[in-house]
N, C-alpha and C positions, 0 to 999 in steps of 0.2 A: 527756658532759660539759657541764656547763652554762657559760654565760660568768660571767667574774669580776666582771663590771659587771651591775648590775640593771636601770638606765633611766637616761634622760636626768633630771637633776635640775633646772637652772635655767639661763637663758641671761641673759647680761648684753648689752644693747644700750647703744651710745653714741650722745649727741643732742646736737646744739649749740643744741636749743632745747628744753632739758629740761623747763620747767614745761608748755609746749603738749605734749610729749609724754606727760608724766604726765596731763594732763587728757585727750588721747585716750585712752589705756589705760584710765583709771578712768570718764570720763563716756560715752565712746564705746563701748568694749569691755567694760566693767564690772568689771575688775579691782579688788581691794582694795588700797589701799595699807597695809602694815603696818609699816614702819619708815624712817626716814632716817638716814643715816650719811654725813657728810662730804658727798660730790658724787653720792652715790647714793640712790636711791629703790627699796623693794623692795615688789613686789606679787606677788598671789597670786590664783588663780581658787578657787572656792568647792570644788571638789574635791580640790584639792591638800593632801596630808597635812602636807606638809614647810612652813617660813615662807613660803617664796616660789617662784615658778616664772619670774618675771621679775626683773631688776636694770636699771634705767635709772641710766646715769652720765653727767654733763655732760662734753662733749669739743667738741673743734674741729671734727671731722667725724665724720658718722655712719658706723655700723660694728658690727661684734661685739667685745665687749671679751673675753668669754671664755665656753666652752662648760662647765658642769659636768656629772660623771656620778656617781652614785653606786655604790659598790661592794656587793658582796653582803654583805661583813662585814670584819672589820679584817684578816683574814689575806688575802683576795683584795684587798684595798688594797696591802698590803705586797709581795705576790707580783706584782703588776701593775706597781708602780714598780719593783720588782727587775727584772723582765723587760724593762722600756722601758730601764733603765739598760744591760743586758747586750746590749740590740741597739744602743745607741750614742746614745739619745736623752737629751739633758742636760734635767736638770728640777731643781725646787726643791722642798722642804716648806715650808708654812706653818703656823704655828700653828695658826691657827683663822681664821674669818672669820664676818661675820653670818650667822647661820642653820646653821652647821656648824663641825666640829671641824677637826682637822688635814689638810691635803690635799697633794695631789702636782700641782705644775704643770710643764707642758711644751707643746712645739708639735707639731702633726702635721707630716707632710713640707710641706704645703702653706704653712705659717707660723702656722695657726689655734692659738690659745693654749687649751689645754683642761686642765681641772681634775678630778681624782679625791678622792673623799672617802667616809667612811663615815660617823662620827658627825654626827646631825643634828639639829636643833632641830624637833619636831613641833609643827603649829599648834593652840593652846588657843583656840579662839574665845571671846572677851570676852562679857560679857552681852547686848551690842546686836547680837551675830552669833551667838548661841547657838541652834540649832535644836534642835525636840524631838528628833527621831529621831536615835538614836544611831549610826547609819550616815551621818551627814552631817556637814560638817567647816565648814558655814557657811550663812547664809541665802541662800536663791535670791531674784532679783528685784531684783538690784542695776541699776546705771543702763544704759541703752543695750542692747548686744548680750547682755551677762549672759554671756561665755564661761566655759566650767568650768575650764579648765586649757592648759598648755602642751601642744602636740600634739608638733611635730618641727620640727627647723632643717635649713636648707638652706645647706650652704656651697658657694662657689664654689673651684675648683681648677685649677691650671694641668694637673696629673696626675690626672686622676679614677682610673685603675687603680691608681697609686701609694697614692693616699690611701685607698681603698677596701680595698687589700690590708694596709695599715697597721691601720685599724680591725677587719679582720676577724681578723688574726693574732694581734695585740698586746692589743687589746681585748675580741675575743668577740663582736664584731657579727657578724650573718649577713647575707651578700648575697642579697637576694630577687631584685632586678630589676636589669638592668644594659642600656643602650643601646649600639650598637655601630655606629661610623660605617662609610663605605663603604670607608674607608683602613684599617679595624680597629681603630682606638682606641676607647676607651672615652670617651662623652661624659656618662653619667649612672649614677650607683650608688646604689640603694636599700637601706637597711641597717636591721637591728632586732637588740635585744637579746631580745624576748620574743614575745608573741603580737601584737602591733602590725603592720600591714605595712610602716611606715615609722617610725623615730625620727631618723635622722639621713639626710641625702640629699648627695652631692658631685655638683655638674654644673661641666661646662666652663666657665672663666672664659676668654671669647673674648677679653679683653686680655692674657692670661697673667699677672696679676697674682697676689699672695700675700695670702694671708690675709684674702679679703674673704667679705662676706655676700650671700647671694641672698634668703631670705627666712625668718620666724619665723611658725609656724602655732599658732592657738590652737582648742580643740575646742569646738562645739556639739551637741547632741544629736540635731537635725534638720536636713532639708533646709530646711523651711519656716523656721526659724532662720537659715539663710545667708540665705535670700530677704530675710529682715527685715532682718538685718545690712546688705544692699546699701541698702534704703530710709533706714536710719540714717544709715550713710555719707553719702548723700545730702544728706541732711536737715541734718547736723552738717559738711558741708563737708569730708569725708575723699576724696581722690582716689582713685576706682576704676581700676585698671589693666585688669582682666580681670572682667566680670561673671560671676555664677553660672552654673557649668556643671560637667560631670562630667570627671574624669581617668580615663585609661585604667589607667594604673599606679597601685595601690592602691584603684582604684574609687572614690575619695572625692570629694564634692561639694564646691564651693571658692569662694570669692570673694577675688580680691587686691586691695589698695590701699596708700596709703602713709602712715604715720602723719606727724605734722609735722615731726620731725628727720630725714625722707628715707628711713628704714628701710621695705623691704616686708613687709607683713603678710599673711597669709591667715586667712580664718575657714574652718574645714574641718569635715566631718561624714561618716559612712556607709562608712569604709573597712571592708574585711574583715578578721576575725581570722586568723592564720596558725595552725592546729593542728597541722599536721605536724611533728613534732620534729626531721626531717631535710627541709626544704624544697629542692627543687633550685632552682637560679637561673634565671629566666626570662631570655632573652637576646632583647631588641628591636631590630630592625635600624632604621637611619637611614629607609628608605622607610616602614617601619610610623609612625614617629614624624612623619614628614612629612605623613602623613594626616591629622593632627590629634589631639585628643584626645577621648575619652568620645563624645559626639555629633558629633565633627567639627569643634568648636571649636578654631581656630587661635588662636596668641597672638601679641599686637604685637611689633614688633622689641623694645620696650624691656625685655620679659620674657625675651628672650635675651642682650641686652646691657648691661643696667644692672644694677648692684650697688653695695653700701656697703663701704668709702668710694667715692663717685663720682670716678672717675679724669678729669680735664681730657685734652682730645687730646693737648697737650704734655708730659704727665707721663709718665714710665718706670715700667712695671711692676715690682713688686718689693716687699718688705717696707719 
């Protein structure tokens, strides 16, 4: 039985330095600005068929506004909204929003705001962004890194196992990989709706807070482009947290940094496709994770401890 949700549609990031964030995502990462409404700016990568993959919204603190998921069809949207209601998940219907039609908004067990929709606005390239090839959705060669699309989103959760079960049982995600600590608790869950090895990740929030973001990842085609992105980050003053290296889980190649608003971003490529229609979940031990990732790279403490919104030492975790 196929999942009622087709794929991750777009993510809304909050920024207290909105214009600097917009310049970073357009001039450094190479996304295109396609629309502005109120306090939000809508951006897309060249290969995204929908109007946008990223929404930037001005706010007091960095973090995630909402994560939007596109349903497979109108019936799947209605059935999933009904199933969420039967499971005791409170939500509300929105008439429409920029780029899509009616949507059902609700919160996952950890407090992240999610949105399900079906009707969507397909991107129609204007004359100055119209490629010759019919299978292209925009011209290549934008500024900076020239990322192609939103790839995945990593959400922090106090209860990773609960969040992963919710995504699997009610939204149809497949749990492909998990990390189990020495005490038997789950500290990481890698989930997908299709053949990509990850679209949604939940990792443990060490502050045991609710509704926080770890990072948002954007796709490029080759490892060389990730290396080039590192040079561009340095030249343009984008802080690098983890230099290019290889992940173990997902087998992707990556670069981590911070956009001016404070949100962690990743430039990624190279992950394997999941062709098995019923893939078993791979369980990784804490000892395996402590050995590092890929080629032995170890992450700095900030990678495990920092999320947005950033919590001050005297702040109490919670919504």
